[in-house]
N, C-alpha and C positions, 0 to 999 in steps of 0.2 A: 505450833510445836517447835521447840529449839532443837536443832539437829545435834547440838553438842550434848544435850541431855540423852538423846537416843544413842550416841556414840558411847557416853559413859556407861549407860545402861547395858549395852552389848558387851562392853569390856568386863563389867562386873559379873555378868552371866558366864562369860568365857573363863573367868577366873574360879567361879563356883564350880563348873562341871569339870575343869582341869583337863581338857582334851587337846590342849595346845592351840596354835593359831587357827583362827576360824577359816582362814584362806584354804587350809588343808582339809577342812571337814567334808565328809561325804554325804550323800543323800541319806544313808543310813544313820549318820550322826544326828541330822536334823529330824529324822523320824524318832530317834531315841530322845532327843530333847523335847520333842512334841509330847511324848509319852510321859516324861519326867515332869513337865509342866502341868499336865493334866492331873497327875498323882498329887502333886504338891499344892495346886491351886483349886482343883475340881472345876477348872475352865478349860475349853477346848481351843486350841490354837494349832492349826495344821502345819505339817512340815513345809508345805509349799509357801504358806504365809511367813514362816520363819526365814525360808530361804530368800523371800522378797526383802524382809527386813534387813537381813545381813547382805543384800546386794548381790546375791547369787542368781537371782532371776530378775530380768529386766521388768520394772513396774514403776511408773511415774507417779501414782498417787501416794499419799501419806498413809502411814499405818492407821487403822481405825482405833477408836478410843478403847474398844474392847481388847484389842492386841496389846496396846500400851498398858492397859490395867493388869493384864495377864503377866506381862514382862515384870511389871513392878511387884506383883503378888509373889512371883517366883523368887524375888529378892527380899521377900518378907516385909514389904511395904503394903499399906492398906490399898493404895491406888496410885495411879501415875501422878496425880496431883501431889500426893504425900511425898513421892520420890523426888519430884522436881523441886518441892518446897525445902527439902532437906539438902539438896545439892544445888546450891545457888551458883550459877555459872555466869560470870561477868561478861557482858557483851563488849564489842569493840569501842562503842561510845563510852561506856563506863570506864574504859582503860585509857581514854584519851586525856590530853593535858587539862589540869583544872582551869576553870574559868576565872577571869579577873573579878575582884570584889564588885565593881560596878555592874558588870554583865551578869554576875551571880544574882545580885538583887533584882534586876530587871526580869531576869528569867524566872525567879522565884514568884514575883508578882504576876507574871503572866501564867505561871503554873497554877496559882491560885484561882485565876479567873477561869481558866480551862476546866480545873477541877470542879468549881461551882456549877458551871453550866452542865458538865457531864452528870453530876449528881441530880441536877433538875430533870435532865432527859431520862436518866435511869429511873427516877421515881415515877415520872409520868408513863414510861413504858411498862413499869411494874403494875401500876394501877390499871392500865389498859388491858394487860395480859390476865389479871385477876378477874376483870370483869367479863372477859371473853372465855375463860377457862371452863365455865359451867356449861357452855354450849359446844365444846370441842369433844368429840367422842374419843374414848380411850382406845389406843391401838389394839388390834386383835393379837393375842399371844401366838407364838409359833407352836404348832402341834405336829407330833410325829409318833405314831403307833403302828403297830403290825398285828396280823393275824394269819397263822398258818392254816392252810385248808385241808391238810393231810396229816396223818399220824406215821407215814413212811415215805419212802423216797421213789421218785423225785417229789418235792414239796414246793408248791406254789405259795408264797407269802404275799398277802395283801397289805400294802402300807397305806395308811391314812394320814395326810399331812395338810397343813394350812400355812402357807407363806404369803398370804394376801397383804400383809402389813409390811413386807419386806421389799425394798427397792434394790433390784439386781437385774442384770442383763439375761442371766440364765440360771436354772435350778436343776439339781441332779439328786438322784437317790443312787447310793453306792452300796452294793451287797456287804462289802467287808472292806478290809484294808487294801484290797487289789483294785487299782484304778481301772483295770480293764472291764470291771464288772460295774461300771458307772453308767447310768442311763439318764438322759435328760427328761425332765417332767415339766408340765405346764403349770404356770402360776395360777391359772384360773381353774384348774382341776383340784381334786382332793384325794384321788385314789391312784395307785400304781401297783401293778403286779409284777413279782420278780420270781423266777424259778430257781431253786437251789438243787443241784444235783448230787452234792456231797454232803454227808452229815457233818454236824459240827456245831460250835457256838460262835456266832459271828456278831460283829458290831457294825450294824448298818448305819450309814451317815446320810443326813440330809444337808445338802450343800447349796449355797448361793455363790455364783461365780466359782471361786476357789476357796471359800471360806466356809468351814463346817459350822453349821447352825446348831444341829442337835445330833446326838447319837443314840442308838436304840439297839439292845440285844435281841438277837434272833437265834433261838435254840432249835436247830433242825435235828430232830430225833430219829431214832431207829426203834422198830418195835422189838427187835432182838438183835443178835449179831447180823450185821449186813456185810456181805462178802462181795467185793468188786474188784475189777481189773481197772486200775486208774489210767484214764486217757483224757485228753483235752479235746474239746471243752466238756465232754461228759463221759462219765464212767460207764463200763459194762457191768450190769448187776447179775451176779451168778445165781441161778435158781437152786432149789434144794436138791434137784437131781444131779447137780454139778459136784456135790459134796460126797466125801467118802463116808460110809456108815461103819466106822471101825472104833468108835468111842473117842475120836479126836475132831477138832475143827480143822478140817483139811480138804483140799480141793482134789478132785479126781483128775489125774494127768490125762487119761484117756479121753475124758468128756471134753476138756477144754480144747484138746488138739482136734477132736472130731468138729467141734463147734467153730474152729478156725482161729483159736487164740493160743498159739503156742507159747505158753509162758516161760519156757526155758530159752527163749531167744535173747534175753537180756533187755527187751524192749517194754516189758510190762512190770508194773508194780502191783503186787497182790495185797489187798487191804482187807483186814478184819476190823470192823467198826462196831463199837457198842456206845451209843450216845443216848443218854437217858437222865432222868432225875435220880440222883443216888441219895436223896434225903439230905440230912445235915453234914454229909461227909465233907470235910475241909481240906483244902489243898496244903494247909500248914500242918495238919496232923492226920496222916492216914498211912495205910500200908497196902501194897499190891503184890501178889505172888502169882506167877505164871510159869508153866513148863512149856517150853518152845523148842522147835527144831527147824532147821533151814537147810534146804538143798539149793545150792547156787544154780543160777539160770545157765551160766556157761562155765564149766569146771576149770577151763584154761584161762578165763579172765579173773584177775584177782580183785579183792575188795568190792564184793557184791553182797553186802549184808542186808541190813534193814534197821528199823527203828521203832521205839515204843513211845507213845505220846499219851500223857494224861492231861486232859484240857481242863482248866479252871475257868471261872467266869471272867477273869481278867489276867489271863497269862497261861502258861503251860510248863510242865516238866517234860523234857524229851531227851532221850538218850539212845545211841546206836548200839548195834550188836554186829560183830564180825569176827574174823579170826585174829589171833594176837598180832600177826605181822601188818594189819591195817589200822591199828589203833592210833597211829600218828595222823590219820586223816579223819578221826572222829571229832565230833562236836557235841558237847552236853549243854543243855539249856534249862534253866529253872528260874522263872520270873525275870528279874533283872540281871542275872548271872549267866555269862556264856563263856564256856571253858572250851579251848581248842586243844586238840591233841599235839599241836605243834609246840605249845608252851606249857602244857601240863601233862602229867603222867597219867594217862588213861589205860594203861596196859592191863589193869585188872578187869576191864570190860571185855577183853578179848577171850574167846573160847572156841572150841570145836563144836559149832552149832549143828553140824551134821548128825551129832548125837543129841539126844534130849538134854536141855539145860534148865535148872530151876533158876528163874530170874526173880530177885526180890527187890522191892523198893519200899524203903521206910522213911516217913517224914515225920519229925517230931520238932515242934517249935521252929519250923522252917529250917531244920537241919536235915539234909537229904543223905541217905546211905543207899548205895546200890551195890548188890551182890550177885555175881554170876557164879552158879555152881559152888565149888569149894574154893574159889579165888578169895583173896582178901578183899574186904569191902572198900569201896570208894566212897569217901565222905566229903561233903562241902555244905555250905550254908548260904542262903539268900535272905533279903530283906523284904521283897516285894509281896504285898498281900494280894492273893489271886482269887479269894473268894472260895465258893464251894467246887467240888468235882462235878463236871458235867458231861465228861465223855472220855473213853479210852479207845485207842486204836494201835494195831500192830501192822507195820507195812514190810513186806519182803520183796526183794529183787530176786524173782524166781519163786519157788514153791516153799511155803512156810506152813507150819502146823502148830496148833496149840492143843495142849492135852488138859490142862487144868488152869482155872483162872479164879482169883479170889480177891475182894476188896474188904478191908477192915477199917474201923474208925480208930480214933485215938485211945479208946477203951478196949481195943482188941475185939469189939463186937463185929460180927460178920455182916457186912452190908450187901454184899453180892457174891454168890458162889455158883461156879458152873464147872461140872466135870464131863460135860459133853457125852 
């Protein structure tokens, strides 16, 4: 591999993404580049591998052919070979002074002899390879599948894998994007069980050394609304007797205090999760309506709101809710778009959530409209295709309540309705 080709390739990628000098890129930038490359090429190249290629992580080995091909594909070339063929880079020898005519003739003759011998050796080796080819077994393909053992939480997922044909020092299965949930597995084994405590839609990864071999979606579903207090490493699942019976989805303050979980102390996040198959409901065209209310965990501490998340197969829409004075701290996400309250006017998302507020989200052809109560709508667009809707959850710092909830498709057909 010519290092000059790799340097040029990195320079072209830096120009394509337009993020400035790569010396200033953060880990999040390399993670974003990994996602963009996977979207554009349908090939997986991890953020760690990209950091190695860009010299941000100490690593002596050269990039694999798969990594080089992926870089070239991202630049719209068919392969690394196609990239290097189009970008001919002269070496130092080619830039040296020309030879004298006599020397040139001698070297041309010598070159002809060397070329002839080389062709004979190549032909002989090709014949030998073709003769042995029939007796060489085909390598075993990499396999990576999963099977959940429950329909509710917690849920153990059994992974079946085959990496017998891969040469590597170590192998891992990672539950999701979170590297803390990575567990080493044996190359000689075929099964690994991993327990998921939170519902959601995860992309599990099969890894050799630090290179992602395959990814596989894991849909950890709920039977109905799952109410939990979020703690690490595992949440507290609230039983039915912890809920109010007043026609809303709400937690009884007395019950959680008696159980030893004072959710008004600012240390607990209360989550309402609905993670299921919603049929053909697409992230690019759907609507959601909910009536919510929020009681702050500590009235004297500002900016303790919450957020709403709609999870797709390949991305999410997430937006916060809080009082108007805290909108500068908000952050809105939809696929590949991230909007900060510091550089965008998110003031229309602020409201007095101590009173019931109608929260509306409408998405049409990837154009997002969020409206809170009678506030003016907040609208923006994104380009990222996130597949189907696979989950919705509301998270409150303190006590939060939901009165009504509804999902509709692009033709305004009700796909899910809950009046509690």
